[in-house]
C-alpha positions, 0 to 999 in steps of 0.5 A: 433472480433478481436482487442480491444483498441489501448494500448492492442496490440497482440492476441486480442479479443473485447468483449465489446458488448458482454452479459448484463455486465462484469460477462456474457462477462467474462464468453464468453471470457472463452469459446471462450477461450476454443473453439479457442486455446490450451492455459491453461489461457487467459487475460480479461481486461477492462476500470475503473474510478480510485479515483488516476492516474496509471503511468507505467514508466517514467512520460512524456515517452509515447513510450514505450511498455510493455510486458505481458505474463502468467508465473506459473499462473501469470501475468508478467508485464516486465518493459520498458525502465524506469522501475517501476510502482506508484500511485498519492499520492497528498492531497484530493479528486481527479478527476476519472481518467482512468484505466484498470484492467487486469485479469489472468484466467484459461480456464478449471474452469474459475478461477481467478489466478492473477490481476492487474492494467494498465495505459492507457496511456502505451501500452502493447504486450501481447504474449501467451495466449489471451487477451480479451477486457470487455469494459468501465465500470461505476464505479459501475459496475467494483466495483461490478464486482470486489467484486464478483471476491474478494468474489470467490477467493480462494487463499489469494494472489489473494484476496489480488490482488483484494483488491488493484483492489477494493481500485484504485475504484473511487466509494465511495463504495470501501472504504466501501468493505474495512474497512468490509474486514479489520475487518471481513475476514478470512485471516490476509493476506487480512486484511492487505492489506485492511487496508493498502489500507485504508491507501492510500486512498483519502476517507474523512472517512479514517483516523476515519476507521483506528482509528476505526479498532484499536479500534475493533481489537484484532490480533496483526498483523493486529494492527501493519499494522493499525499503519504503515497505520496510518502513511502514513496518512498526517492529522494532526489527525494521528498523534496525534492518534500515539502519544496516541498508543504510550503513552497509548497502550501495545505491538509491536503496541506501538513499532510500532507507537514509531518508525513511529513517529520518520520518521515523524519529525513534532513539535508533533511527536518530542514532543511524543518521548521526553516525552516518552524518559523522562518519570519517568515510563515506560519500558527501552526498549520503551525508547531506541526505542524512542531513535532510532526513534529520530535518525532518525529525520533530523540531525538539530531536531535529533542530538540536542535532543540526546547530551542533553540525552546523557549528562543528562538522569539518565538512563545510558541505556538510555544515552547509546543508545543516545551516540551510535546513535550520533556515527552514524550521524558523526555530529561534536556535537557528536565529540564533546560530545565525547571529553568531555566523553573521556577528563573527564575520 
C-alpha cells in the first residue's frame, strides 16, 4: 500500500484500488490512520479534470518541492522559491486540465477540517500526518464526492473551501451547484464564495446566472459580491449590467457598481460615469463616487474628464472632488488648471 503518484512525497499510501469509490477509499484511509498511527489528522488526495489550469510557483519552474503540513487543523502549503499560486483566466471554455484536491481530516471523527487544490506538475513533500492517495477520478465522480463533503461540512470556512473545489471541476454540473449555493445556502460567507467563483467560471451560463442572482437576492452583502463578480467578467454584457445597477439600483450595490465601472475603462463604462456626474438629478454622494471612479481611469482618459468637471460642473462639491483628484494625478494639465484658479483669485 506504500507510495502513490510521483508528485506526492513523504509518508504516502496508495488506496486507489480500495473500495468502490472515493467515499469508500476515504473511509479506508481513516481506518488505516487510526490503526497504524498516532496522528490526530490525515491527508487524502485524488486527481480530477479541472476547468482551468492550477499553477504553483513560477511557470516553467518544475524543479522545486513544496512542503505540506497540518497546522492548527489547517493545511499549510509552504511556498517554493517563487511563491504563490494562480489559475488560468483566459477567455472561453478550456480543455480540462489535471488537478488534485487535497483534504485534511480528523482521524477520530472523520470530520473534514480543510481542503486545497494541488498542481500535479509540482512536487509536494508531506510531513507529519500520513497522506492517502484515492486515485484518478472522473469529473462527475469527483464532483459528486466533493458535493457530499460540502453538504456535511460544519464550519463556514471549510464549506467555503469545498465551494472552491466544486468551482474547479470541469463538469457542467459544477455551475448548477454553485448557483444553488449562491441563492439558497444558509451561510452568507458560503453564498458570497459561490458568487465569486461563478464570476470566474468559464461556463456560458455564468453571466446570466449572476444577473438572476442579483435580481432575486435581498441580502445587501451578497448583492455587493454579485457586483464584484460582474466586474470579473469580460463580456460586454457584464459592463452593461454594471451600468444598469449604477443607474437604477439603490444603496451600496450601486456605489460598488460605480467603483468597478471606473476600473473597467471601457467606452461604455466611461460614458456611464460621465452621465452619472452630469445628471441633473441624483445624490451628491453618488456623483462624487463617480468622480472618484473617473480618477481611477488611465490618465489619458480620466484627466480630461476631471478637467471638464472641475471647470464647468454646477455643483461646487462635485467640482471640489474633481480638483482634489486632479491634484493626485500630477498631470501637467492639472497644474495648469490650478494656475488658472489661483490667478483668478
